[in-house]
BAFI-3210 file (N, C-alpha, C; in Angstrom, 3 decimals, decimal comma, padded with zeros to 6 digits):
// residues 340
n [1|2|3|4|5|6|7|8|9|10|11|12|13|14|15|16|17|18|19|20|21|22|23|24|25|26|27|28|29|30|31|32|33|34|35|36|37|38|39|40|41|42|43|44|45|46|47|48|49|50|51|52|53|54|55|56|57|58|59|60|61|62|63|64|65|66|67|68|69|70|71|72|73|74|75|76|77|78|79|80|81|82|83|84|85|86|87|88|89|90|91|92|93|94|95|96|97|98|99|100|101|102|103|104|105|106|107|108|109|110|111|112|113|114|115|116|117|118|119|120|121|122|123|124|125|126|127|128|129|130|131|132|133|134|135|136|137|138|139|140|141|142|143|144|145|146|147|148|149|150|151|152|153|154|155|156|157|158|159|160|161|162|163|164|165|166|167|168|169|170|171|172|173|174|175|176|177|178|179|180|181|182|183|184|185|186|187|188|189|190|191|192|193|194|195|196|197|198|199|200|201|202|203|204|205|206|207|208|209|210|211|212|213|214|215|216|217|218|219|220|221|222|223|224|225|226|227|228|229|230|231|232|233|234|235|236|237|238|239|240|241|242|243|244|245|246|247|248|249|250|251|252|253|254|255|256|257|258|259|260|261|262|263|264|265|266|267|268|269|270|271|272|273|274|275|276|277|278|279|280|281|282|283|284|285|286|287|288|289|290|291|292|293|294|295|296|297|298|299|300|301|302|303|304|305|306|307|308|309|310|311|312|313|314|315|316|317|318|319|320|321|322|323|324|325|326|327|328|329|330|331|332|333|334|335|336|337|338|339|340]
n.u [099,340|099,181|099,148|099,903|101,532|101,889|104,063|104,156|105,940|108,340|109,524|112,534|113,846|116,669|116,850|113,711|110,852|108,295|107,087|104,930|105,405|103,437|100,774|099,137|097,098|096,961|094,496|094,943|094,273|092,628|091,584|093,057|093,359|095,812|094,820|095,311|096,328|098,886|102,343|101,998|102,283|101,830|102,494|105,424|105,214|104,102|106,440|107,860|107,184|107,192|109,857|111,726|111,874|113,993|113,049|112,796|112,342|110,596|108,591|108,195|105,603|105,471|103,127|103,909|106,335|109,355|109,740|111,271|114,252|114,368|115,427|113,695|113,301|113,440|110,979|108,566|106,697|104,431|104,674|102,973|103,290|102,533|104,148|104,110|106,814|107,298|109,384|110,244|110,838|109,798|106,931|104,139|103,499|106,327|106,712|105,683|106,193|108,848|109,962|109,795|111,744|113,449|114,087|114,816|112,793|111,066|110,099|107,455|106,165|106,486|104,811|102,643|101,923|101,897|099,756|097,871|097,692|096,891|094,514|092,704|093,101|092,245|093,948|094,444|093,997|096,455|098,687|101,220|101,405|103,718|104,257|104,316|101,923|099,773|096,505|096,875|095,617|095,761|098,478|098,507|097,343|098,848|101,550|100,134|099,983|102,521|103,058|101,189|101,823|104,165|102,917|102,490|102,876|101,490|100,110|101,052|100,147|101,191|099,369|098,253|096,554|097,132|097,787|096,578|093,474|090,080|087,961|089,529|090,267|088,103|087,395|089,456|089,672|087,229|088,455|090,560|089,051|087,810|089,452|090,662|088,495|088,480|091,402|091,393|093,555|095,548|095,884|097,461|096,976|097,699|096,508|095,798|093,048|089,841|087,697|088,206|089,444|086,780|085,148|086,650|088,181|088,324|089,016|089,889|092,837|093,307|095,489|097,468|099,950|101,965|100,855|098,330|094,546|092,140|091,021|088,904|085,826|085,010|081,863|081,665|083,675|082,489|080,208|080,497|082,934|085,768|086,908|087,503|089,554|089,308|086,202|086,192|087,756|087,013|084,523|082,814|081,031|082,841|082,368|080,081|081,451|080,716|080,256|079,309|077,525|075,838|073,655|071,269|069,075|069,559|069,794|072,991|075,734|078,390|081,039|080,917|081,996|082,046|080,010|079,068|077,875|076,906|076,704|074,348|072,764|071,272|068,224|066,266|063,686|060,942|061,259|062,183|062,029|064,037|067,161|069,072|070,158|070,403|072,032|072,209|075,258|076,699|075,927|076,597|076,430|075,683|074,362|072,529|072,502|072,704|075,098|074,707|076,382|076,323|075,662|075,736|075,926|076,839|077,658|079,262|080,261|078,192|076,827|075,321|073,976|071,820|068,308|069,229|067,533|066,676|065,300|066,461|069,054|071,519|071,988|069,317|067,292|067,650|066,384|067,801|067,532|067,768|068,289|069,005|069,652|071,407|074,026|076,752|079,204|082,139|084,525|086,783|089,089|089,043|088,111|085,439|082,156|079,361|076,422|073,814]
n.v [101,090|103,650|107,514|108,558|111,049|112,883|115,370|117,919|116,075|115,400|113,095|112,452|111,373|111,950|114,294|113,820|114,336|112,276|112,536|114,974|117,089|116,301|116,389|114,755|113,305|110,109|108,337|107,439|103,943|103,957|102,871|103,735|104,097|104,403|105,101|105,239|106,170|104,104|105,062|107,053|107,661|106,370|103,518|104,071|106,407|105,144|103,469|105,155|105,876|103,377|103,955|102,510|103,777|106,554|110,023|113,022|115,385|117,214|115,974|112,745|111,998|109,561|108,796|110,616|111,361|112,012|110,255|110,363|110,135|107,544|104,137|101,362|099,089|100,256|101,480|100,526|099,415|097,208|095,428|094,082|092,562|092,268|090,362|087,291|085,777|083,671|081,892|078,810|075,863|075,913|075,243|076,685|077,408|077,965|080,094|082,271|082,489|083,620|086,177|086,615|085,089|085,523|087,591|086,920|086,313|085,076|081,028|080,343|082,422|083,256|080,790|081,379|084,057|083,694|081,354|082,593|084,514|082,780|081,792|084,231|084,303|082,393|080,066|077,559|074,896|074,785|074,648|073,132|072,705|073,157|076,160|075,673|073,641|075,407|077,406|080,371|082,393|081,164|081,275|084,345|085,002|083,815|085,417|087,972|087,385|086,929|089,347|090,195|089,576|090,773|092,817|095,132|098,851|100,195|098,918|098,684|097,930|096,867|096,937|093,846|092,016|091,240|089,303|087,212|085,309|086,252|085,509|084,489|087,131|088,481|086,741|087,790|090,112|090,732|088,905|090,553|092,770|092,335|091,608|094,147|095,415|093,363|093,772|096,468|098,440|100,942|101,189|101,580|101,289|100,215|100,305|099,305|098,948|100,190|098,992|097,653|099,936|101,356|098,992|098,871|101,229|103,390|105,958|107,192|108,147|109,813|109,955|112,162|112,229|112,442|114,203|114,693|114,546|114,102|113,740|111,494|110,059|106,922|107,300|110,032|110,477|109,778|110,886|113,032|114,423|115,958|117,229|116,587|114,688|112,772|112,353|110,770|108,477|107,644|104,736|102,518|101,658|104,550|107,711|109,711|112,301|115,167|118,258|121,103|122,422|120,579|120,386|122,031|122,214|123,115|126,268|127,225|128,662|130,956|130,046|127,086|124,527|121,758|118,843|115,878|112,980|109,945|106,677|105,240|107,080|108,074|107,344|106,113|107,435|108,533|109,212|112,351|113,348|113,215|115,081|114,205|112,933|109,466|107,088|103,176|101,661|099,490|096,551|095,474|093,116|092,124|090,517|090,899|093,806|095,741|097,128|099,925|101,733|104,039|106,423|109,706|112,330|115,654|115,250|112,889|110,095|107,862|105,774|103,878|102,747|099,783|097,707|094,234|093,007|094,904|095,875|097,104|097,244|097,161|099,677|100,648|103,985|105,914|107,964|109,854|110,442|112,907|114,199|117,458|117,343|115,425|115,987|116,933|119,528|121,182|123,473|125,255|124,503|121,402|121,476|121,230|122,551|124,584|123,938|126,113]
n.w [107,856|105,680|104,605|101,310|099,866|096,990|096,197|093,765|092,029|089,657|086,597|084,514|081,977|080,805|078,544|078,248|079,674|081,483|083,902|085,181|086,920|088,983|091,459|094,240|096,887|098,374|099,982|103,590|103,933|101,463|097,750|094,952|091,227|088,882|085,831|082,206|078,669|077,006|077,651|079,144|081,544|083,818|084,827|085,580|087,319|089,579|090,261|090,819|093,167|094,721|094,828|092,987|090,598|090,528|091,918|089,963|090,570|093,538|095,755|097,704|100,045|102,798|104,984|107,438|106,969|105,011|102,103|099,515|099,062|100,171|099,641|098,132|100,130|102,464|102,419|103,389|101,643|099,624|096,656|093,734|090,613|087,206|086,253|088,274|089,677|091,531|092,921|091,117|092,343|094,930|097,705|097,621|100,111|100,811|099,464|099,822|102,169|102,287|102,545|104,900|106,096|105,051|106,630|109,013|110,964|113,540|113,114|113,851|114,314|111,128|110,180|111,366|109,982|107,459|107,294|107,904|105,943|103,510|104,423|103,615|100,999|100,312|099,740|101,229|100,534|098,650|099,588|099,646|097,096|093,751|092,058|089,563|089,512|089,781|088,549|086,313|087,888|090,826|090,932|090,813|093,275|094,951|094,870|095,707|098,374|098,857|099,404|101,469|103,621|104,468|105,786|105,405|104,737|102,267|099,339|096,267|092,911|089,796|086,887|087,382|086,626|083,920|083,004|082,666|081,696|080,257|082,210|084,139|084,958|085,868|087,947|089,575|089,655|091,897|093,691|095,183|095,331|097,525|099,054|099,497|101,074|102,868|104,467|104,921|103,520|102,578|098,804|095,692|092,128|089,287|085,885|082,454|081,742|081,641|083,056|085,263|086,452|086,674|088,065|090,384|092,036|094,739|093,954|090,917|089,007|086,071|084,022|081,565|079,040|081,083|083,150|085,572|084,599|085,398|088,837|090,261|091,772|090,194|089,163|089,175|087,244|085,086|084,699|084,607|083,416|083,010|080,788|077,334|076,935|078,933|078,385|076,809|077,223|079,501|079,905|077,630|074,997|074,111|074,533|072,732|070,240|068,869|066,509|067,475|065,823|064,464|066,122|065,868|067,808|070,397|072,532|072,455|074,212|072,629|072,554|073,031|071,248|070,229|071,165|073,268|073,954|075,568|074,523|075,530|076,429|074,055|071,890|069,190|067,349|065,600|062,195|061,527|063,848|065,466|067,005|065,126|062,279|060,500|059,256|059,650|059,882|061,241|063,224|066,365|068,165|071,782|073,158|075,556|074,524|072,247|070,203|068,106|065,147|063,497|060,524|060,361|058,825|059,373|061,904|062,160|062,885|064,828|067,939|069,498|072,213|072,704|073,305|072,797|071,364|068,797|066,041|064,310|061,435|058,833|056,700|057,391|057,486|060,505|063,005|065,580|069,461|072,287|075,310|076,630|079,424|079,504|077,682|077,204|076,930|075,140|075,017|073,017|073,649|074,690|077,022|079,122|079,750|081,548|080,531|080,330]
ca.u [098,693|099,583|098,709|100,887|101,204|103,096|104,153|104,955|106,582|108,891|110,730|113,267|115,000|117,462|115,902|112,861|110,097|107,913|106,113|104,794|104,283|102,206|100,410|098,057|097,345|096,247|094,346|094,954|092,608|092,064|092,107|093,201|093,728|096,102|094,487|095,796|096,886|100,452|102,988|101,332|103,329|101,080|103,860|106,344|104,921|103,908|107,680|108,622|106,129|107,510|111,571|112,424|112,670|114,264|112,311|113,808|111,929|109,415|108,385|106,804|105,560|104,698|102,429|104,164|108,141|109,807|110,171|111,930|115,188|114,810|115,429|112,664|113,517|113,003|109,496|107,039|105,638|104,789|104,467|103,017|103,834|101,948|104,814|103,990|107,702|107,320|110,708|109,417|111,347|109,422|106,065|103,366|103,796|107,373|106,868|104,600|106,623|109,962|110,066|109,928|112,391|114,718|114,046|115,050|111,570|111,245|109,380|106,248|105,669|106,241|103,921|101,401|101,054|101,550|098,017|096,283|097,296|096,700|092,910|092,165|093,281|092,131|095,118|094,910|094,359|097,372|099,757|102,342|101,812|104,720|103,766|103,755|100,539|098,521|096,632|097,465|094,890|096,196|099,673|099,052|097,051|100,279|102,431|099,803|099,899|103,930|103,432|100,453|102,667|104,832|101,963|103,151|102,312|100,613|099,962|101,215|099,698|101,515|098,792|098,395|095,735|097,629|098,563|095,206|092,346|088,722|087,189|090,306|090,234|086,787|087,426|090,706|088,857|086,430|089,344|091,179|087,900|087,357|090,681|090,591|087,345|089,276|092,398|091,030|094,833|095,964|096,152|097,629|096,661|097,966|095,992|095,243|091,614|088,901|086,756|089,229|089,276|085,479|085,201|087,611|088,516|087,467|089,187|090,659|093,448|093,405|096,633|097,491|101,200|102,757|100,073|096,893|093,465|091,559|090,611|087,569|085,364|084,263|080,888|082,346|084,326|081,632|078,935|080,944|084,530|086,478|087,273|087,256|090,004|088,703|085,049|086,376|088,786|086,249|083,426|082,670|081,810|083,050|081,317|080,073|081,677|080,774|080,481|078,110|076,892|075,410|072,421|070,749|067,706|069,786|070,233|074,317|076,704|079,200|082,559|080,763|082,349|081,823|078,981|079,174|076,711|076,832|075,439|072,973|071,366|070,471|067,294|065,739|062,686|060,368|061,902|061,909|061,559|064,908|068,244|070,452|069,111|071,551|072,017|073,046|076,262|076,942|075,338|077,415|075,332|076,456|072,694|071,476|072,787|073,065|075,826|074,366|076,937|075,516|076,929|075,250|076,065|078,012|077,938|079,787|079,951|077,297|077,504|074,065|073,548|070,002|068,406|069,776|066,335|066,264|064,253|067,112|069,784|072,770|071,383|068,510|067,264|066,742|066,446|068,405|066,966|068,787|067,858|070,038|070,415|072,586|074,603|078,508|079,455|083,601|085,247|087,934|090,305|088,573|087,649|084,214|081,093|078,119|075,301|072,706]
ca.v [101,818|105,496|108,074|108,722|112,103|113,677|116,882|118,391|114,816|114,953|112,324|113,006|110,543|112,708|115,773|113,697|114,530|111,774|112,952|116,610|117,944|115,501|116,474|113,805|112,440|108,831|108,925|105,861|103,119|104,239|102,333|104,666|103,844|105,008|104,709|105,809|105,672|103,966|105,860|108,277|107,785|105,781|102,880|105,017|106,954|103,669|102,891|106,672|105,713|102,364|103,980|101,710|104,848|107,844|110,885|114,018|116,568|116,638|114,881|111,807|111,538|108,547|109,067|111,651|111,193|112,490|109,323|110,525|109,553|106,234|102,842|100,784|098,410|100,974|102,372|099,624|099,112|095,665|095,620|092,931|093,055|091,276|088,929|086,643|086,101|083,085|080,761|077,304|075,497|076,097|075,266|077,796|078,033|078,580|081,285|083,357|082,953|083,576|087,316|086,444|083,848|086,039|088,711|086,420|086,071|083,012|079,848|080,737|083,866|083,186|080,343|082,131|084,928|082,462|080,613|083,971|085,298|081,677|081,792|085,408|084,250|081,082|078,979|076,809|073,509|074,270|075,488|072,403|072,792|074,153|077,264|074,869|072,891|076,238|078,470|082,089|083,268|080,556|081,941|085,814|085,295|083,790|086,535|089,041|086,568|087,251|090,952|090,458|088,543|091,530|093,785|096,760|100,526|100,153|097,676|098,901|096,798|097,478|095,739|092,579|090,979|091,646|087,899|086,601|085,283|086,909|084,960|084,594|088,617|089,037|086,440|088,104|091,676|090,307|088,745|092,499|093,659|091,867|091,840|095,972|095,420|092,836|094,404|098,240|099,141|101,710|100,325|102,029|100,097|100,779|099,798|100,158|098,494|101,069|098,000|097,201|101,311|101,565|098,534|098,798|102,174|104,303|107,492|107,062|109,294|109,393|110,315|112,143|112,978|112,671|115,049|114,775|115,096|114,513|112,684|111,327|108,896|106,789|108,136|111,595|110,917|108,983|111,541|114,721|114,650|118,075|117,286|116,123|113,471|111,883|112,144|109,601|107,657|106,559|104,714|101,489|102,249|105,652|109,047|110,103|113,610|115,754|119,713|121,648|122,924|119,730|119,965|122,980|122,456|123,637|127,050|126,759|129,713|131,065|129,344|125,774|123,982|120,290|118,345|114,878|112,118|108,540|106,061|104,871|108,419|108,096|106,607|106,404|108,257|108,505|109,605|113,821|114,119|113,643|115,682|113,980|111,603|108,831|105,419|102,566|100,618|098,486|096,450|094,650|092,153|091,485|089,574|092,001|094,988|095,679|098,716|100,360|102,348|104,477|107,674|111,185|113,499|116,954|114,532|111,677|108,364|107,910|104,944|103,897|101,079|099,590|096,642|093,207|092,539|095,786|095,340|097,651|096,222|097,773|100,419|101,354|105,145|106,301|109,223|109,977|111,681|113,100|115,250|118,582|116,932|114,251|116,460|117,239|120,615|121,694|124,345|124,849|123,817|120,710|121,583|120,657|123,779|123,943|124,527|126,772]
ca.w [106,838|106,274|103,502|100,332|099,267|095,848|095,823|092,421|091,315|088,038|086,383|083,343|081,442|080,171|077,903|078,253|080,945|081,218|084,783|084,565|088,095|090,089|092,870|094,609|098,267|098,612|102,078|104,658|103,671|100,234|096,889|094,046|090,760|088,082|084,312|081,289|077,495|077,168|077,573|079,993|082,672|084,980|085,907|085,954|088,607|090,812|090,426|091,847|094,722|095,227|094,974|092,021|089,949|091,155|091,721|089,353|091,246|093,933|097,161|098,024|101,367|103,240|106,065|107,682|106,940|103,281|101,840|098,173|098,564|100,852|098,923|098,237|101,417|103,988|102,456|103,861|100,540|099,241|095,029|093,420|089,132|086,050|086,448|089,329|089,884|092,127|092,940|091,022|093,270|096,384|097,392|097,814|101,631|101,166|098,459|100,544|103,705|101,673|102,861|106,263|106,355|104,458|107,318|109,982|111,676|114,207|112,452|114,600|113,424|110,067|110,237|111,522|108,965|106,010|107,417|107,849|104,287|103,232|104,813|103,461|100,139|099,692|099,081|101,922|099,928|097,771|100,181|099,321|095,865|092,953|091,096|088,086|089,403|089,844|087,543|086,517|089,136|092,042|090,708|091,491|094,658|096,246|094,637|096,566|099,585|099,584|099,932|102,805|104,763|104,998|106,728|104,477|104,683|101,452|098,210|094,762|092,117|088,518|086,079|088,242|085,838|082,431|081,980|082,874|080,409|080,512|083,000|085,607|085,188|086,816|089,317|090,317|090,222|092,782|094,911|095,097|095,915|098,721|099,792|100,239|102,090|104,504|105,023|104,640|103,418|101,164|097,715|094,349|091,363|088,013|084,873|081,256|081,584|082,550|083,704|086,038|087,287|087,267|089,440|091,774|092,494|095,290|093,064|089,537|088,582|085,084|083,363|080,053|078,663|082,218|083,933|085,843|083,568|086,393|089,297|091,099|091,609|089,262|089,100|089,067|085,744|083,688|084,699|084,880|082,793|083,296|079,656|076,415|076,931|079,981|078,424|075,979|077,453|080,492|079,015|076,549|074,173|074,350|074,515|071,022|070,541|067,310|065,805|068,019|064,594|063,984|066,519|066,093|068,593|071,807|072,793|073,296|074,393|071,668|073,404|072,604|069,873|070,287|071,936|073,800|074,466|075,478|073,839|076,052|076,413|072,673|071,887|068,227|067,328|063,941|061,201|061,663|065,125|066,260|066,851|064,653|061,023|060,009|058,221|060,448|058,957|061,690|064,436|067,234|068,996|072,773|073,781|076,399|074,441|070,782|069,701|066,497|064,833|062,232|059,670|060,793|058,475|060,074|063,565|061,998|063,300|065,926|068,365|070,386|073,012|072,439|073,341|071,943|070,154|068,236|064,702|062,996|060,486|058,419|055,818|057,863|058,087|061,526|063,639|067,208|070,142|073,461|076,227|077,065|080,473|079,212|076,625|077,745|076,348|075,364|074,466|071,550|074,151|074,932|078,837|079,827|079,922|082,154|079,711|080,921]
c.u [098,851|099,162|099,748|100,716|102,548|103,012|104,765|106,202|107,165|109,677|111,168|113,897|115,782|117,178|114,264|111,918|109,057|106,454|106,177|104,404|103,226|101,937|098,908|098,212|096,092|095,823|094,664|093,510|092,125|092,135|092,089|093,977|094,222|095,849|094,869|096,185|098,282|100,942|102,556|101,651|103,133|102,104|105,009|106,454|104,386|105,037|108,618|107,895|107,237|109,671|112,248|112,856|113,090|113,725|113,325|113,389|110,881|109,645|107,498|107,112|104,957|104,336|103,292|105,938|108,346|110,743|111,081|112,930|115,416|114,645|114,237|112,639|113,175|111,182|108,349|106,316|105,664|103,978|104,201|102,643|102,747|102,790|104,500|105,547|107,900|108,784|109,632|109,716|110,891|107,715|105,401|103,916|105,045|107,588|106,603|105,663|108,164|110,427|110,264|111,284|113,289|114,766|114,527|113,777|111,567|110,170|108,225|105,598|105,315|105,331|102,742|100,758|101,138|100,089|097,560|096,113|096,739|094,648|092,486|092,130|092,556|092,655|095,238|094,945|095,630|098,902|101,456|102,650|103,167|103,943|103,435|102,399|099,356|098,464|097,052|096,504|095,414|097,717|099,951|098,109|098,325|101,455|101,575|100,129|101,491|104,035|102,365|100,990|103,395|104,205|102,624|102,703|100,926|100,724|100,035|100,844|099,895|100,495|098,805|097,839|096,337|097,706|097,567|094,068|091,234|088,257|087,986|090,301|089,342|086,720|088,427|090,328|088,354|087,186|089,983|090,582|087,813|088,478|090,828|089,599|087,707|090,473|092,433|092,851|094,836|096,344|096,372|097,682|097,127|097,087|095,659|093,878|091,004|087,884|087,248|089,142|087,714|084,695|085,500|087,897|087,872|087,563|090,311|091,662|093,628|094,266|096,914|098,979|101,651|101,930|098,383|095,776|092,608|091,327|089,723|086,697|084,596|082,657|081,206|082,696|083,367|080,507|079,664|082,671|084,262|086,951|087,736|088,292|089,463|087,578|085,375|086,676|087,611|084,971|083,395|081,165|081,924|082,278|081,448|080,600|081,575|080,302|079,058|076,997|075,922|074,164|072,167|069,407|068,423|070,106|072,092|075,286|077,822|080,141|082,431|080,857|082,332|080,549|079,399|077,812|077,248|076,362|074,229|072,099|070,790|069,515|066,734|064,125|061,956|061,019|061,283|061,522|062,745|065,952|068,901|069,347|070,615|071,020|072,911|074,225|076,765|076,218|076,148|076,677|076,123|075,266|072,175|071,385|072,987|074,050|075,385|075,194|076,344|076,420|075,740|075,394|077,328|078,367|078,870|079,314|079,282|077,072|076,346|073,952|072,058|070,041|068,663|068,830|066,131|066,363|065,394|068,518|070,218|071,690|070,003|068,239|066,917|066,850|066,894|067,720|067,862|068,234|069,272|070,492|071,325|073,860|075,756|078,678|081,308|083,778|086,390|089,382|090,160|088,166|085,968|083,444|080,079|077,235|074,077|071,376]
c.v [103,566|106,015|108,438|110,356|112,303|114,882|117,368|117,459|115,065|114,019|112,393|111,724|111,530|114,291|115,476|113,320|113,716|111,996|114,540|116,915|117,201|116,005|115,424|113,573|111,709|108,872|107,223|105,051|103,164|103,586|103,160|103,363|104,528|104,607|105,516|105,258|104,768|104,885|107,334|108,814|106,868|104,708|103,263|106,002|106,247|103,455|103,837|106,153|104,695|102,597|102,749|102,449|106,013|109,153|112,019|114,937|116,200|115,898|113,673|111,456|110,394|108,655|110,557|112,311|111,509|111,085|109,168|110,146|108,054|105,073|102,418|100,058|099,145|101,899|101,717|099,497|097,866|096,174|094,394|093,542|092,053|089,981|088,420|086,339|085,172|082,041|079,118|076,050|075,358|075,822|076,813|078,396|078,532|080,162|082,415|083,780|083,479|085,103|087,370|085,748|084,631|087,229|088,208|086,136|084,536|082,476|080,058|081,445|083,867|082,036|081,123|083,198|084,439|082,351|081,722|084,518|083,743|081,381|083,531|085,679|082,741|079,706|078,050|075,354|073,996|074,683|074,778|072,059|073,597|074,822|076,522|074,380|073,640|076,967|079,553|082,711|082,639|081,581|083,347|085,703|084,964|085,216|087,591|088,675|086,968|088,847|091,437|090,239|089,676|092,817|095,443|097,898|100,593|099,268|098,792|097,665|097,525|095,915|094,091|091,387|090,591|090,194|086,581|086,368|085,819|086,666|085,147|086,565|088,934|088,155|087,119|089,659|091,165|089,772|089,591|092,926|093,483|091,869|093,262|095,508|094,441|093,262|095,794|098,881|100,005|101,145|101,051|100,669|100,558|099,661|100,372|099,717|099,120|100,365|097,785|098,277|101,351|100,540|098,421|099,705|103,174|106,182|106,956|108,097|108,790|110,566|110,800|112,631|113,118|113,502|114,130|115,113|114,756|113,359|112,774|110,201|108,015|107,283|109,370|111,615|110,426|109,996|113,141|114,728|115,814|118,231|116,667|114,826|112,317|111,803|111,321|108,484|106,722|106,454|103,839|101,443|103,715|107,065|109,740|111,614|114,199|117,491|120,024|122,011|121,731|119,154|121,576|123,312|123,057|125,165|127,219|128,395|129,981|130,339|127,609|125,256|122,255|119,919|116,737|113,917|110,830|107,693|105,360|105,749|108,473|107,085|106,844|106,271|108,062|109,124|111,344|114,528|113,653|114,192|115,626|112,719|111,189|107,293|104,730|101,440|099,494|097,607|095,408|093,832|091,696|090,640|090,457|093,012|094,516|097,093|098,863|101,535|103,082|106,271|108,510|112,292|114,160|115,962|113,599|110,563|108,261|106,143|104,803|102,662|100,957|098,134|095,486|092,844|093,777|095,255|096,192|096,893|097,549|098,229|101,192|102,624|105,283|107,938|109,771|110,994|111,918|114,026|116,590|117,989|115,824|114,693|117,239|118,608|120,652|122,473|124,152|123,887|122,324|120,634|121,712|122,322|123,631|124,594|125,069|126,524]
c.w [106,825|104,211|102,853|099,616|098,130|095,967|094,611|091,725|090,058|087,803|085,283|083,188|080,310|079,731|077,977|079,507|080,633|082,682|085,130|085,577|088,733|091,265|093,117|096,231|098,005|100,092|102,535|104,192|102,045|099,178|095,383|092,372|089,577|086,070|083,574|079,493|077,769|076,758|078,441|081,213|084,144|085,593|086,262|087,243|090,118|090,745|091,334|093,235|095,527|095,722|094,128|090,752|090,591|090,837|091,311|090,228|092,441|095,119|097,171|099,331|101,776|104,693|106,554|107,814|105,302|103,031|100,249|098,102|099,284|099,457|098,969|099,676|102,418|103,595|103,121|103,192|099,791|097,577|094,595|091,547|088,463|086,059|087,606|090,098|090,848|092,184|092,300|091,851|094,580|096,371|097,763|099,218|101,611|100,437|099,074|101,914|103,602|102,317|103,906|106,826|106,380|105,996|108,580|111,109|112,408|113,333|112,938|113,897|112,373|109,353|109,829|110,569|107,949|106,379|107,425|106,087|103,697|103,218|104,104|101,627|098,928|099,343|100,450|101,244|098,975|098,318|099,748|098,113|095,385|092,490|089,700|088,258|089,583|088,310|087,710|087,569|090,541|091,981|091,741|092,746|095,468|095,946|095,703|098,008|100,617|100,069|101,305|103,621|106,040|105,362|106,260|104,929|103,719|100,432|097,249|093,652|090,756|087,707|086,233|087,288|084,809|081,597|082,510|081,719|080,947|081,549|084,681|085,998|086,291|087,905|090,051|090,861|091,453|094,119|095,312|095,926|097,386|099,698|100,299|101,157|103,761|104,942|105,241|104,155|102,217|099,885|096,519|093,373|089,598|086,653|083,252|080,797|082,545|083,193|084,791|087,096|087,873|088,275|090,667|092,652|093,633|094,589|091,995|089,506|087,341|084,013|081,646|080,345|080,246|083,184|084,059|084,920|084,100|087,250|090,161|091,273|090,284|088,390|088,005|087,705|084,582|083,579|084,425|084,786|083,059|081,350|078,598|076,732|077,792|079,657|077,488|076,361|078,709|079,685|077,878|076,381|074,728|073,704|073,084|071,154|068,875|067,220|066,870|067,196|063,935|064,295|066,704|067,164|069,686|071,557|073,694|073,282|073,128|071,893|073,221|071,331|069,521|071,301|072,465|074,176|074,947|075,081|074,455|076,574|075,026|072,342|070,202|068,104|065,935|063,259|061,141|062,763|065,915|066,199|065,509|063,805|060,721|059,364|059,027|059,290|060,051|062,936|065,330|068,126|070,313|073,488|074,582|075,463|073,143|070,927|068,075|066,298|063,663|061,920|059,849|060,099|058,749|061,160|063,087|062,461|064,681|066,439|069,389|071,202|073,058|072,832|072,265|070,984|068,912|066,538|063,787|062,416|059,914|056,713|056,249|058,233|059,294|062,361|065,260|067,595|071,105|074,270|076,305|078,411|080,353|078,153|077,310|076,714|076,436|074,450|073,200|072,463|074,824|076,399|078,708|080,151|080,358|080,741|079,890|080,653]
res [m|s|s|i|q|l|k|a|v|e|k|w|f|g|n|v|q|v|v|k|g|v|d|l|t|v|e|e|g|e|f|i|i|f|v|g|p|s|g|c|g|k|s|t|l|l|r|m|i|a|g|l|e|e|t|s|r|g|q|i|m|i|g|d|r|d|a|t|a|e|p|p|n|k|r|g|l|a|m|v|f|q|s|y|a|l|y|p|h|m|s|v|r|d|n|v|g|f|p|l|k|s|a|g|l|p|k|a|e|i|d|a|k|v|n|e|a|a|r|v|l|k|l|d|d|y|m|d|r|r|p|k|d|l|s|g|g|q|r|q|r|v|a|i|g|r|s|i|v|r|d|p|t|a|f|l|f|d|e|p|l|s|n|l|d|a|a|l|r|v|e|m|r|y|e|i|a|k|l|h|q|s|l|k|s|t|m|i|y|v|t|h|d|q|v|e|a|m|t|l|a|d|r|i|v|v|l|e|f|g|k|i|a|q|v|g|s|p|r|e|l|y|e|k|p|a|n|l|f|v|a|q|f|i|g|s|p|r|m|n|v|f|p|a|s|a|v|t|s|f|s|l|p|e|n|v|v|s|l|g|i|r|p|e|h|i|s|v|v|a|p|g|s|g|k|l|s|g|t|v|d|v|l|e|y|l|g|a|d|t|f|v|i|m|s|c|g|e|a|g|q|i|t|l|r|v|n|g|s|t|p|l|k|p|g|d|s|a|d|l|e|f|t|a|d|n|v|h|a|f|d|e|a|g|t|a|l|n|i|p]
***
């Protein structure tokens, strides 16, 4: 295990800059997740760490050494891709042990490492099968096993669950979380799925247009977003944002331009007693919860999360209430402000 440090790293493709001076330290044994919209640079940044993309400027440190110019095979990192890249003619055992066989390790050592990886990933019953006889989740576990046997400095995951269906994604999230607890290895993981990020990460790195918008624990990002981009990117349904002028019951500094409130922090109250009034447009029933989407005049479209058995129906008028403790304030540039 080692820490990984990025010092003002940049990536240019011709005249286009896609990674813009990123500074980040991933501590030894930490699980870091890169998230952001398509084109934000998260996969490019991961590939730069792996050595699969050249670093245009800046420095990549792995432990105490400068790895910026090192080829991938010298960095001691293991990368797991969204495609399993298994050899179809080989058994699971041979697929997992292939990197060690290629490195010329003795058969006894290969067998010991392969058996340990199989135990950790619960692959013991599948070792003599071919990839075509496995489910998508089992194939991804084999791909991870192939990385484990190399005893890498750190694991790099590039959207490893994107090819799986919803049920298998949940199962594999659990498997990866348990794997991190068991191995205590440094892991850097790229995903566009914020549920994966919120449930797996020690810290999340939110990227926007090649820059870091915010770094923090899932709770920090959710409860204290540094800016409007993070506030609306983290959370599902996303935070409601509306002009500060739509609510007159708060005393706000002059530089507050917009306010934000999470859907679960809004309640329905008696007519005339709320901070916003509106009309129900759509109900999205999800069992335990219902998402109520309302039109609220100057505040625009507001979404609230209520009990699944809500009596509200499309066309109903309702008042909405929330407290100042749960309100987020932003200035004209979208920077979060403290409300006195």
